[in-house]
C-alpha positions as CSV (number, residue, x, y, z in Angstrom):
1,X,-0.1,0.4,-0.1
2,X,0.9,3.3,-1.4
3,X,0.7,6.5,1.2
4,X,0.8,9.9,-0.5
5,X,1.0,13.1,0.9
6,X,1.0,16.7,-0.8
7,X,2.3,19.7,0.3
8,X,3.5,23.4,-0.7
9,X,-0.3,24.9,-1.9
10,X,-1.0,28.4,-1.1
11,X,-1.8,31.7,-2.0
12,X,-0.4,33.6,-4.7
13,X,-0.8,36.2,-7.2
14,X,-1.2,35.8,-10.9
15,X,2.4,35.4,-12.2
16,X,4.3,34.0,-9.1
17,X,5.4,30.3,-9.0
18,X,4.5,27.3,-6.5
19,X,6.2,24.3,-6.2
20,X,4.4,21.6,-4.9
21,X,5.7,18.8,-3.3
22,X,4.3,14.8,-2.9
23,X,5.9,12.3,-0.6
24,X,5.4,8.6,-1.1
25,X,5.7,6.0,1.4
26,X,4.8,2.3,2.2
27,X,4.9,0.1,-1.1
28,X,6.9,0.2,-3.9
29,X,6.6,4.3,-4.4
30,X,9.5,4.4,-6.5
31,X,8.3,1.8,-9.0
32,X,5.1,4.0,-9.7
33,X,4.2,6.6,-12.5
34,X,3.1,9.4,-10.7
35,X,1.0,12.2,-11.5
36,X,-0.7,15.9,-10.5
37,X,-4.3,16.1,-10.9
38,X,-7.0,19.0,-10.0
39,X,-10.3,19.6,-9.2
40,X,-12.9,22.6,-8.4
41,X,-15.7,21.9,-6.4
42,X,-18.7,20.6,-8.9
43,X,-15.9,20.0,-11.4
44,X,-14.6,16.5,-13.1
45,X,-11.0,15.9,-11.7
46,X,-8.5,17.1,-14.5
47,X,-4.6,16.1,-15.2
48,X,-1.9,18.1,-15.1
49,X,1.0,16.4,-15.2
50,X,2.5,12.7,-14.9
51,X,6.0,11.3,-14.8
52,X,7.2,7.7,-15.4
53,X,8.7,5.8,-12.5
54,X,12.0,6.6,-13.9
55,X,11.7,9.9,-14.5
56,X,12.4,9.4,-18.1
57,X,8.9,10.0,-19.6
58,X,6.8,13.2,-18.5
59,X,3.4,14.3,-19.7
60,X,1.6,17.4,-19.6
61,X,-1.7,18.9,-20.0
62,X,-2.4,21.3,-22.4
63,X,-3.2,24.0,-20.6
64,X,0.0,23.8,-18.3
65,X,2.4,22.6,-20.8
66,X,5.7,25.2,-20.3
67,X,4.8,26.6,-17.2
68,X,5.1,23.9,-15.2
69,X,7.4,20.9,-14.5
70,X,7.2,17.6,-13.1
71,X,10.2,15.9,-11.6
72,X,10.6,13.4,-9.0
73,X,14.0,11.9,-6.5
74,X,13.2,8.4,-6.1
75,X,16.3,8.3,-3.1
76,X,14.1,11.0,-1.0
77,X,10.5,9.1,-2.7
78,X,9.8,12.8,-3.4
79,X,7.6,14.1,-6.5
80,X,7.5,17.9,-7.3
81,X,5.4,20.0,-9.1
82,X,6.6,23.5,-10.3
83,X,4.5,25.8,-11.4
84,X,5.4,29.1,-12.9
85,X,3.5,32.0,-14.5
86,X,0.3,31.0,-12.5
87,X,-2.8,32.3,-13.7
88,X,-6.3,32.4,-11.5
89,X,-7.7,29.6,-13.4
90,X,-4.6,27.4,-11.8
91,X,-6.6,27.7,-8.7
92,X,-8.0,24.1,-7.5
93,X,-7.1,21.6,-5.4
94,X,-4.1,20.0,-6.3
95,X,-3.9,15.8,-5.6
96,X,-0.7,13.4,-6.3
97,X,-1.7,10.2,-7.4
98,X,0.2,6.7,-8.0
99,X,-0.1,3.7,-10.4
100,X,1.7,0.4,-9.8
101,X,3.0,0.5,-13.2
102,X,6.5,0.2,-15.0
103,X,5.3,2.3,-18.1
104,X,4.3,6.2,-18.7
105,X,2.2,8.2,-17.1
106,X,-1.7,7.9,-17.7
107,X,-3.7,10.7,-18.0
108,X,-6.9,9.5,-16.6
109,X,-7.6,9.6,-13.4
110,X,-9.5,5.7,-13.1
111,X,-5.4,4.2,-14.1
112,X,-4.3,5.6,-10.7
113,X,-4.5,3.4,-7.7
114,X,-3.3,5.9,-4.7
115,X,-4.4,9.2,-4.0
116,X,-3.4,11.9,-1.8
117,X,-5.3,14.7,0.4
118,X,-4.8,17.3,-1.9
119,X,-3.7,20.8,-1.3
120,X,-5.3,23.7,-2.1
121,X,-3.9,26.3,-4.7
122,X,-5.3,29.9,-4.9
123,X,-4.1,32.6,-7.4
124,X,-5.4,35.4,-7.0
125,X,-5.7,38.1,-10.3
């Protein structure tokens, strides 16, 4: 069983940067593809970015490509989401998710076995 804990959310202004962290424990976190999703109240959970277990493959949603960057440090069991040039429309609860796969990350939320509790990101205009 893999446990995930997100941190790093907060309130920032448009144009600012934030770095979200996802700490994994238990199971084989370092062998999992890990992604970030986000969700606003009443909306579907939306894929943001994902990274393969070894870090060699990354995937981004069109809405964040060029502004966000995902990385991981398997020695520390950590995955990071660097968010630059934040916009008010990036305001959401951000979730870390892991799937027990040696392959590429997937964009479908149903593909993931493990989820964190989420961290709020609020971007003011």
